[in-house]
N, C-alpha and C positions, 0 to 999 in steps of 0.2 A: 554741669553734670552731677556734681556732688549734691546739689539740691535735690536731685531725683533719688539719690541713695537715702538722704535724710527723710524725704517724704515717704519713701517705701517703708523705711523702718518704723516711722510713726503709724503708717497704715497697719502694719503687723501688730503693733502694740495695741491698736484699737480694735483688733479682731477683724480686719478687712484684708484678707489675703489676695483677693482679686484686684483690689486697688493697688496693692504692692506690686503684683505681677505686671499691671499695666505700665508701671514706671521702669521696671528693670528686665522685662521678659527678653529683650533683644541684646542684653549686655552679658559679656562673659568674663568680666574682671572679677577678682576674688570677692569683694563685698556684694556684688550683684548675684554671684553664684550662691553665696550664703543666704541672702535674702530670698532668692527663688526657692532654695531648699526648704526654708522655714515656711514659706507660703504654700508649697506643695504638701508639706506635712499637715498644715492646718486644713487643707482641702481633702486630705485623706489618702493621697498618693505617697505612701510611706517609702516604697522602693525607690521612686524617683527622687524623693527628698533626701534619702540617705546618699544616693549617688552624687547629687549636687553638693551636699555638705562636705563629702569627702574630697570632691574636686576643689571646693573652696579652701579647705584646710591645706591642700597641697599648693594651691596658688598663692596663699599668703606667704610673704617672705620670712626669712629667719628672724628678722627684727619685729615681726608681728605676732609675738607669742600670745598676746591677749586675744587677738582675732581668731587664732587657731583654737584657743581654749574655748571660746564661745561656740565654735563649730562643734567641738567635742560635746559640749553641754547639750546642744540641740540634737546631736545624734543619740546621746544617751536618753533623751526624752522620747525620741522615736522608738528606741529599743524598749523602753518601758511600755509605751502604748501598744506596740506589737508583741508584747509579752516575751521579748528576747531576754529572759532573766539571766542568761549566761554571758551577757555583754560584759566586758571587762570593767569591773567597778573601780579598779586601781587607776584606770585611765581617767575616769570621771573625778576621782579624788585628786589626781595630779592637776587636772584642769581647774578644779576649785581652788587649789593652793596657788596656782598661777594668777588667777583672777584676784584672790585676796591680796597677793603680794603687790599687784599693780593697782590696787585701790578700786577695782570694779566690784563694789559691794553687792550691787543689784544682781549681777549674774552669778557671783559666788554664792549668794543666798539661794538663787534659783537652782544651782547645782546641788546644794545641800538638800533642798526640798525634793528633788528628783531621787536622790539617794535615800532619803527617809521614806518616800513612797514605795520604793522598791523593797526596802526592808519590811515595811508594813505589809506589803503584798505576800511576802514569804513567811510572815508570822514572827519576825524577829523584832518584837516590840521594844525591848530594852535598848537595842541599838538604834532604833528609830527615834526614841526619846532622847538618847544621847546626842544624836545629830541635831535635833531641835534645840537642845540646851546649848550646843556649840554655836548655833546661829544667833542665839540671844532672843530677846523679846522687844527689841527696838521697833518703833513704828515702821511699817512698810507701805508702799503704794498699794492701791486697792487690789489689783490683780494678784500679786504675790501674797498679799494678806489672805486672800481666799484660799490659796494653795496651802499656806501654813495651817489655817484653821481646819481645812479638810483632813490634814494629817493628824492634827490634834483630835479631831472628832473620830477618825478611824481607830486611833489607839484607844480612845475611851470606849468605843463600841466593843472592841475586842476584849477589853478588860472589864466589861459589864459596869461601866460608869455612865449611865444614861444621862444623868443631869449634866455632867461635864460635856458629854457629846452634844446635847441640845444647846448648851451655852455656846460651844464652839461653832455650831452650825448657824446659830443666830448671828454671831459675829461675821461668819462667812457670807451669809445672805446680805447683810448690810454692806460689806465690802464689794460683793458682786454687783449690787445695785449701783454703787458709785463707779465701778469699772465700766458698766454698761455693755458688757460682753455676754451675749446670749449663752455661749457654751459654758461659761462659769456659772451662770444662774441655773442652767439645766443640771449641772453636776451637783450643785448644792441641793437642789430639789430631789434629785435621785438619791442622794445620801439620806436626806430627811425621810424618804419613803421607807428606808430600812427600819427606822424606829417606829413607823406606824403600820408595819406589816407583821403578821404573826411570825414569830421566830422559832416557836416550838409548840409541842402539844404536852399538856399535863394529863397524866393518866392516874386516877386514884379511885378506889372502890369500884373498879370496873367501868368507870365513866371517864370521858376525856373532853378537854376543852382547849382552844388555842390560847397561847400566851404571847404577849408583846415582849420586847426585850426588857422593858422596865419591870415587867412581872417576873421574868426570869431572874433579874437582879434581886428582886425581893425574895424570891424562893431561895436563892443562894445564901441570903442572910438569915433565913428562918431556922427554926429548930428541927425542921422536917428531915427525915431520912430520905435521901433522893437517890434513885437509881438513874444515873446520867448516861443516856444512850449516845450523846455527842462525844463523850470522852471515855466511854466504857469503864465507868467507875461507880462506886457507891460512896456517898459522902453525907456528912452531917456537919454543918458549919465548917470549921477548919480541918476536920479529920476526913481524909480522902483515902479510900481503898481502891487502888487501880487494878482493874481486871482486863486491861487491854490485851495482854498476852495469854489470857485464859478465857477464850470464847465460850467454852462449855459452862464454866462457873458463872460468867456474866449472864448467859442465857437462863440458868437456873435462878439467879438473883432477880432477873426481870420478871420471870413467871411468878415467883413467890411474891414479889412486890405488887404486881398487878392484881393478885388475888387477895392481898391483905385486906382485912384482918382474918379472913378464913384460910383454911389450909388448902393444899393442892395434892391431888392424888398422885401416887407414884407413877401410874400409867401416863398421866398428862405431863409430868415432869420428864419422863423418858422420851416420849414422842416429841415434846417441844424442844428439849435440849440436845438430844442425840439424833433426832430425825429418824427414829426407828418406826417401821410400819407395824411390826409384830413384836410384842414385848415378851421376852423369855427370861429365864433365871439369870442368864449372864448380864442382861441389861439391869436387872435389879441389883446384882452385885456391884456393877459399875456405878449405879446411882448411889449406893451406900458410900462408896469410896469418894465420889465427887462431892457429895453432901458434906462428908467429913472435911474435905479440903476447903469447901466454901465456908463452913462453920469456923475453921481456923482463920481464914482471911478476914471474915466479917466481925471477928471478936471485938474489935474496938468500937463498933457501932451497932451491932445487932447479933442476935443468936438465931439459929435455925433449929427448931424443935420438932421432934417426931410426934406424929399423931396416929390415930388408928388407921386413917385412910392414906396418909402420906406425910407431908412436912408443912410447917408454917414459919413465916418470918416473924421474929419478935424483936422490935427495935429497942435500943437502949436510950433512956433519957428523953424520949419523945413519944408522942401518940399519933404521929403523922408519918405515913409512908407514901411516897409519890414516885412516879416514873416520868422523867423528862425525856420526851422523844422528839425526833425531827418532825417538822410540819408535815412531811410526806414520807411514807415508808418507801425507801429506795435503797437498793443494795449499794449503789455507787453515788450516794447523796453528796459525799465530799467533792467528787469530781464535778458534779452538776453545780454545786455551790460556787465554784470558781468560774465556771463557764457562764453563769447567770449574769456576769457583769457586762455581757454583750460584746466582749472583745475576743479576737481570735487568739487561741492558745496553741502552742505546740505541745506534744506529749512530753517532751523533755522539760519544758517550763512548768507544766503541771506536776511532774514528778518532783521537781525542785521545791515547788510551793507546798506540796503535800508531804514531803519528806519520805518518799518511797521510791521504788525503782521505776524506770521508764517502761520496762516490760509489764509491770503490774498495771500501770496507768493505761498502756496501750490495750491490754485485754479489757479493761473497763470501758474504754472508748469504743472498742469494737462491739461490745455487748449493747452499749447505749445506742450506737448507730443502727444496730439491727432492730431495735425497738423504736427507731425514729425520734429519739430524744436528743440526739446531737447530729450535726452534719459537718462534713469536712470539705476542704478545697485545697488544691495544690498537690504536689507529689514530693516524696522524699523528705529532705530536711525542710522544704518550704511548706509542708503540709500543716494546715492549721484547723483547729476544731472550734465550733461554736454551737450554742443552742439555736434552734430555729428562731428567726427574727420575730419579734412581737411589736405591736404599736407602742409608741412612746419615745422618749428621748434616749439616745444611746449614751452609755457612760463614756465620757471623753476625758482622758488624762492629758491630752496634748493641749496645754494651755499657752496662750500667747504671753510672751515675756520680752523684756528689753534685751534681746540677745545680741543686738548690734548697736553700737553707738558711733556717731560720726562727729 
C-alpha cells in the first residue's frame, strides 16, 4: 500500500493530479488525505483541498511534526492562490522552521518561496529579497528553481530592473523546460508578456506614445523632468517631489507639463484642476494661492512662471518635460491592475495589497462592476472579484512541489 502513496506523490511532483487521485482516492489515512488535498488544489477545487489538508494535519500523530508542517505549507500555497492574504504568516514561518530543523530542505525552501511571493504581491520588496537571501543560492530541482526565478523576476520588474528580470525569466524558462510541467511554462510565458506589453504612456509636446517597461526604466534614468501619474509625483533623476496628498497641485503640474513649453491659460487651469464650470474671481484667487503652493513644492526641480495668459512650467537643469501616464485612463486603475492577474480577489485582500481601507476598495469595485469591468461571485466573506475572463493562459501560482515524502 505504501507503494501507492509513493506513486501518488511522484505523480503530483510531475504535475499529474489525476494520476495521483487514481491511486489514493479511496483511502482516508493521513498521507492519502494530504495527497488528495494537493491533487484537488492542482485541479482548482481549493475549498475541497483546504478541507482535506486540514483533515490530514489533524490525522497525523504528535510524532509526525514534519508531515503536519508539509500540510501547513500546502494550505499556505492555497491561501496565496485564492488571495487570502490575511492567512497567518506566523503559522507558515513556524512550519518552515520545523522543516528546516528536521532536514526537509526542499519543503522548507518551498515554504520560503511562498512567503516571498506573498510579500511580493503586497509590495514588500525588501522583505521578499530578505527571504530569498535566507534561502541561499544553492542549486534546486527544476520546479522550485522556476519559482525562485519568478520571484527574482517579479522583484526586478517592480524595481524597474528589466535586464535582471529578463535574465531571471530566461533561467526560469530553462528550468520549466526541464521540469516538463505545462503550468510552470505557462506562468513563465505570462510573466514574460508583462515585459513585452506597453506599461505606460508618454505624453510630451501634446503627443503621446506607448512605452514598454524597459523604456520606462530608461526614462527614470534620464535628465527629463517627469510628472509621474503612477506615483503622483514630479521627479528628475533622484529628486522626487511627492504630491500624492495634494491632488489639486498634482493636477496643475500635469496640465502645465502636458502643455510645455507653451503656457496654459488661467481658465484652463481652473477648469482642469478645480472642476469649475464657470470661472469667477474666487476661482482666480484660489488659483493664485495654489500656484504659489505648487511653486514652493517644485522649487528643487522646476519653477512656475506667470505669463500674460496664465502660467508656464520652467524646468531646472533640463530641456525635457514629460508626463508618464497609465496605459489607459481609469479612475480605479490600481484595483484593475491587481485583478488583471486572472485570480479571484476579496476586497479585504485588495485593500491589504493597495495599502488602503476595505471600504474604499469596495466603493471602487462597485463602480467597476456597474461599468462591467469586473465581476463577482459568492456572498459575504466568500465574495471574490475578477476581471471578465479573456482567452489565454490563467496565471497559476499553485505549483507542484515535493510536499510529501515517503
